[in-house]
N, C-alpha and C positions, 0 to 999 in steps of 0.2 A: 504494500500500500504506500502510495506517495505521501511524503511528509509535508507538514506546514512548518516552515522554517523562518524565524525572525532573526535578522542580522543587523546590528547597529553599526554606524560609522562606515557607510558603504559608498560614499560619493566620489572617491578619488580612484581613477582608473588603475593606477599602478599599485595601489595599496591592498592590504590583505582582505579587508572587508568586501571590496568590490569583487575580488577573485573568489571568495567564498560564494558570493551570489552567483557567479558564472558556473562554478562547479555544481552547486545544488540545482540550478536550472537544467544543467546537462543531465542530471539524474531524473528529471521529470518531476521534481518537487515544486510545490508552491512556495515562493520566496517573498517574504515581506522585507524589503530593503529600506531601512530607515536612514534618514539624513536630516541634518539641522536646517539645511537650505537646499534649494533645487540643484540637481546635478545633471549637466548635459550628458555625461558619460552614461549615467543610469537611464536617462530618457532615450538615448540611442539604443541601449541594450533592450529596453522594453519593446522597441519595434520588432525585435527578433523573437521575443517571448511575451506577446501581448496577453496571453491567457494565464500565465503562471507567475509573472513578475509584477508585484504590487509595490509601488513606491509610496512610502509614508513619511511625511514630515514629522519629526519628533525631536525635541531638544531634551536630552536626558538630564540636563541640568535643571529642568523645571518639572515639578510634580504635575502642574496643570497641563503642560504639553504632553507628558507621558499618559496621563489619564484620558486626554482627548484622543490620543492615538489608539489606545486600546479599545475605546468605544467605536472608533472607525473600523479597526481590524475585525472586531467581533461581529460586524455586519456580514462578513463573507468567510471568515475562518472559523470552522466548527471546533477547532482545537489548536493547540500549539505543541508540536512534537520536539522542537529544538529551538533554543534561544542561544545565539552567540553574541555575548556582550563584548563588542570589539571597539566601540567608540572611546576615544580618549582625548584629553587635551593636557597641555603643560603650561607652566608659567613662562613668560618671555625671558625670565632669568634662569631657566633650568640648567644651562651650561655654566653658570657662575658659581664661584666659591661663596661660602657663607658671608664673608665680609662685604661682598658686592651684591648679595641677593636681597631683593625687595620682598620681605617676608609677607607683606600684605597681599601678594599675588598668589600665595600658596592655597588659601582656602577656596578661591574659585576653581582652581585646578582639581582639588580634592572633591569638590561638589560634583564635578562631572565624572572624574575617573574612578571614584570610589562609591559615592552615594548614587550616582547615575545608574549603574547596573542594578543596585538594590531597588531603585524606583521601578525599573523595567520588570524585574522578577516579581515584585509585589503586585504591580498592576496586571501582569499577564498570568498570575497564579491561577485564577479561575479557568483560563483556557488551557494551561499546563495540566491541570487536574482532569481535564476531559480527554487527555491522551492516555493510551495504554502503556506507553514507555517513553516519557518525556526526559530530555536531557538538557541541562543548563551548562553552558561552557562560558567561563569568564576568561577572557584573554588577558593574561598577566604578563610577566617578564622576568628574566633573570635579575633585573634591577629590583624586583620585589622580594628577593631572597635575602633575609637577614644573615643567614649562615654563609652565603657566598658573596656578600657585598664587598666590593673593592674600591668603589668610587668615593670621591669627596665632593662631587657635584651631583646633579640630578636629584637634588634634595626632595623636590615636590613629587617627581615621577616615582622615585623609589618609595617614598612614604605612601603614595596613592596605591601602588601595586601591592605593597606589603599589607596595607589595610584591606585591599580587595581580597587578598589571600585569606586573611582572618575572617572576613565576611563569608567567603566560600566555605571555610571549615565550620563556621557557625551554622550555615544553612545545610551543610552536609549532616550535621547532628540532628537538625530538624527533620530531614528527609530520610534518614538512614533506615528507618523501619517502614518506609513507604515503597512498595515494589514498583510503583509507577513513575517515580521521579528520582533522578540522580543529578549530581552536580560535580563539576571538576573545575580546576583552574590550570591554565596552560602557559608555559614559557614557549613561545612559538619559534624562537630563533631569529637570527638576523637575515633580513631579506632586502632585495634590491627594489625598494619601494620609492626611491627618489635618487636624484643625481649624487647626493651626498653618501648614499649607501651603495655606490657602484661596485665596491669590492666585497659586498656581502655574498655569502655562499649560495643563497637560495633565491630562486625565481618565485615571486608570489603566486603565480598561477599554478605552477607545479607543486609548490609547498601547500597551497590550499587543499589540493587533492590528498597529499600525504596526511594532513590533519583530518580531513573529512573521513578517511578510512580509519584513522586512529580513534576518532570520536565514537564510531560504531562499536569498537572493541570495549569502550568504557561505559556504554549506555547502561548495561546491567551489572557493572562491576561495583559492588558495594564494599569489597574487602581490599581492593588494591589501593595504590597511592592516589591521593586527591590532587596534589600539586605535581604536574607531570610536564615533561618536555613534549615537543612535537612528535616524538617517537613513542610516547606513552610511558617513558621511563621516569621513575621518581626523581623529583628535584628537591633540594633542601629548602625547608621553610626559612 
């Protein structure tokens, strides 16, 4: 049976979210691609998949926006089988050391990167509960690993992803006895998503398929690791 899949942060053609959209459409799934503002790349893609690609404006930094989005999606989606929380933002000072970092820019970044996925999960929970085997995937990062941390910058991004990992573990505890819902958090690896990442080892379109297949191995896995790499291997909290 084809899935109903919701993916956040999908507007940029070379980025991971957009390529997740492509991969799930190619599987014949119904994809709800959410963006904060209109995306020409998504609109072009929709001409190829007019019946299965649904573009939904949604700002995950706003509870009002997320609630409006779920109301719109519920008009045509009978359930939600997979949510990929991919959208993120960072402070303009993310590459700076503490001495030069404007700390007043941290909270807006955390609002989107950490609280945003929780808004999505909370709002879409009634649709997730209508699925027989729903999976929630939070896209994290190696930057969110406290044990593996080596940076002295990326203060906001690292904090946001570490907090997202904690939120994932908390929700795992909530869902651990529910055979119909599972949740994981994923370090996706370094991809060639822009010119600055030209030396990255992974192509986002190819890598999206690697992770799509890995997600299916985790859908019913309640005993394996919760924070995993793109290959499904355990990553340190």
